[in-house]
N, C-alpha and C positions, 0 to 999 in steps of 0.2 A: 429457427428462431426469429421474431419479428423485435422490432425496436420497441421500448416500450411508451405507451403513446396515454398520457395525462391528461384529463380533460381538466381537472382541479390540482390544488397544489399536494403534494404529497403529504401523508399523515395528517395531522390537529393541529392550528395554531397553539403555539405557547401562549397560556394566560398571561404571562411573567414579562414576556418578553427576554432578551438575552441569546446566550447560546443554550444550542441545546442541550450538549453535554457540557459539564464542569464536573472537574474532581480534581481533586487537591490533597497532598500530602500521604498518599496512599501506599498502606504498610503492610507487608503478610509473611511472616515468620515461620518454618516448621522446624520447632524443635531449637537446635543453635542454628541452622540456616536461614538467612534474609534473603527471602525469595524476591520481596517488591521493598524498595527504602526510598517513600520519600517522592516517589510517582504524581506529577499534575500535568494538565492541559487540559484544553476546551476545543469543542468544535461548535462552528456557525450554522446554520440551515444553508444548505446547499453548498457545503465544503466537505470536500474527502482528505482525511486525516490519517496518514500512513503510519503504523506504529513496526519498525522494523527494528528486529534484533537477530541475533546467532539462536541456534539453539540452547533453552537455559537460561534465556535473557530476563524471564519474568513476564513475557508479552500475553502466553495464555493466564496465568493469575489474574494478572490487572485487568484483561478482558472477564474475567470471570467474577471479579470483585464490582466490574461497573454494571454486569449485568444483574448482579444480584444473587450470583450463584454459590459465591462465595461471600463469608464475613470476612471483613476486613479488620487488622490489629488497630489501625487509626485511619484518619484522614474522613473525606467528604465525597460522596457521587451526589450530585442534580443532575436530573434528566426530566427535558421538559417545564423546569421549572420547579419541579418535586424533589425532593430530598429524597434518596433510594438505600434502600436496609435489602436486606435476604428476606425480610417478612413484608415489606412493602409490595402493592399492586398498583397503584397509580402510575407511578414510575415505570415499573415494568410494563405497561400496556403501552409505552411509548415506544418501546425497544423491539426492535426483530433481530434474532440472533440467530444467524449462521455457522455452525461449530464447525471446528474441525474435522471431527467424526461425524459421517453420516448420521442424519437424529430423520430416519424414514421406516416405514412398517413394510417389509418385503414383502409381506403376506396379503396386503391390500393395495389396489390399484394405485394410478395417481390421484382419481378423482376422489377416492376415498379416504386418503393420506390428507389431502385438503380439506376433508368435510371433518375427520376427525379434529385435525388440531386449530381448526377455525371453531368447534365447538369449544375448545380450551380455553381460546381466546374470548367465550363467552359472545361471541356472533349470535347471531339470528339464523335460523336456517335459512331463509331467504336472501339474506345477507351473505352467507356462507357460499349458496350457490349462484349467484352471481357474479363474486368476487374468483370465486375457481374458477369461472368460465374464461372471466379475466386472465388470471393468474396464467393458466395452460397455454392461451395464447401467447401472451407475453413470453413464456419460458419456451414455447416451439414444441408442446405437447400435447394438444389439441387432439390429434389423432392418436396417439396413446393413452388416453386417459383412461381408458378399461382396460387399460390390461397392469396387470400385477407388476409389482417394481421390482421383484426379484430378478426379471428377465432385463433390466434396465441396463443399459453401460453406465459405465462409470461418472461420463459427462452427462448424461440425463438425470443419475439420481442426484446430482449436484444443482442442477437447474431448477430440480424438483424444490431440492434444499432450500434454494435461494426464494421459490415460489411462496413456499409455508410462512417463511419470514415477512412475506410484503402481505399476505393474507388481510392483517387488520391494520393496513396504510400507517406503520409506526414513521414516527419522526426522526428516531436514528436506525440505523441497520449496521450491525455490526457483524463483519465478516472476516472470520480467524481462517487464513489460508483457502480460499475459496476454489483456487482451480487446482488443485493438488490431484494428480492422477486423470486429468480430465483430456480430451482428445484435443488438438489445434484448433477447432472449429466451435466444440463448447466453450473453448476458452476465452477466445475472441468474443463472441456471443456475449457472455458472460461480464467481461470488462466494458462491452459496449453499452450493457444495461446500466451497469454502474455509472456509468458518465452519464447517461440518461438520467438517471435515478438524481444524481448531485446538481443537475441543470436543472430539473424539476423543483429543486428546494430540500432535498431529505439530505441530513447529514449522515455523513459516512465515516466509519469507521472500519480501516482494513489494513490486515497484515497480512503480508508475504512472503516467499523465498527467493520471490523472482524481481530482480530490481527494475528490471523495464517494465513491471508492471506498478511499482512506485511511481517510475520518471513519469508516465504515462498519466496515471489516475490523481496521484495528490497534490492537491494544493499546499500544503503542508506535510511535514514531516518529523516525525520523534523516533532518534535515535537510541533503543534500550540498552543498555547490559550490563550485566551482575545487579539487576534491579534497578537500576539508576538512569535518567533520559540524559543522555551525554551532549547531546544539542538537539535544537527544535528550529524549526523554520522553513522557509520555503526555499526550492530547489535551489535558488540565487542565492540566498541566504545562508545556506550551509556550504555550499561551493565556496565561498567566499573566507570560509575556513581553512580552506589551500592555499589563499592567498590569490587565486582564479589562474593559475599558472598552468599552461599545456605543455606539453611534452612532444618534440617532436625528433622523429628520426631518421637521418639520411644517410642511403645505402650510397656509398659514394667510393672512389679510387684517387690516389695520388696523392699530393702532399697534405694528408689530413691534419697532422700536428699544428703545421703552420696554417691551415683554413679554421682549427679549431680556436686558437690562441686569437684570430682576429675576428671573430666571432665573439669571441667575450668581451671584447672591447666594445660591441655591438650597446645603444642605449636597447634597455626592455630586455636583454638575456642576460640571466642570472648564472648560469650556468652552461658550458660547452665541452663535450668531454669525448677524445676520439677514439678508437677501438679498430681493430685489425680490416673492419669493411663498411667504416662509417664513422658519422660523429651524432649524439645524443644530445640534444638541448633542453633546457628548461628557459621556458620566457612566458611572456605575456603576450596575449592577443596575437597567437600564432598565426593565422589565416593572413593579416594583415602585415607581416615582415617577412613573409616568405619570399617575395620576390627580391627583396634586398640581402636574406639571406644567402639565395641559391646565386645573385652576383657578387657576393664577397667572397663566396665559396671558390666560387669560377676564378675570378681574380687574383686568390691565394694558390692556384695550380692544382685542383682538385674538381672531378667530373662525379656530379652525381646523378644516379642510376633509378632512384624512387625516393619518395617521401613519405612519410605516415606521420601525421598528426593526431594526436591522442589530447582531445581535450577534458577538463575536470568532469566528473560526473558524480551522482551519488553514491556508486560505489568506490571511488578513491575515497569520499569523505568517510565511509564506513568503515573502511580496513584503516585509515589514520586514524578515528577515534576507537574502534575496539580491537585492533589487530586482528581483525579477522574476517574473513570472508563471508558474506550473507548467509549461504547456504551451509555454512560449519557447522 
């Protein structure tokens, strides 16, 4: 699979400026259950926005409303400066949607799938032919173009699904769990291509169950739970919710009680608790304080055999805000 090479900016420039995607006050209920309750965010050109939440949090419902696949009870969606409803076509042409479930025809070849979806996009036959060749090269399937997709691996099918969404050069690419069930090589290639698309100016809305993907790809993240955005921001802004504290675990022997009491008196250390085989610390800027910590422990009559530093990350923020792991 080769990296995406663009000779021109991705998609068509917005005629009205501003964010590529704006959604405000989105609401959706199913009988007595409120699935989405006032969700709103925006995505700029060249930005990847991660929508993270546990199962049942409202991610897919939100995406379905943004793409015009599901009528909303309230709220507004604007894509590329155009208002979007389930009946609008102008705004929808600016969206490339990669659903969680594969949307390809197994009885068609890769090339035939691209030709079929290109016609649905309203593209001319010559444009489809040229763009299909480019896409097949991008997704690394040029040598499999004439094979029926029923024989493709899960990773190949996912890559073709993404290629279909890119055919018409959308301004907004919506990816709902795009790496589920793919092999490591395909997964890494998909992530690399998302990075390249963002660098080329495409706005990307990305949902995932893999926190490392969000850490790698997303410029900003919205954490959704029970149909509401609980927090939103850059990685640094979200981690600040935890007070940017690190956790340090010292495996040690000797006078651990005295060592932990002494450590508690040091500036920047909020807590030091000793256990049978070591000391656990909560502090700020652990990497800079480690030399002082080790010296203090030694002076107190204890010997450190190993050190483990856990810096705050999005997973810790997610747990704090939702009380659940991302993959729950």
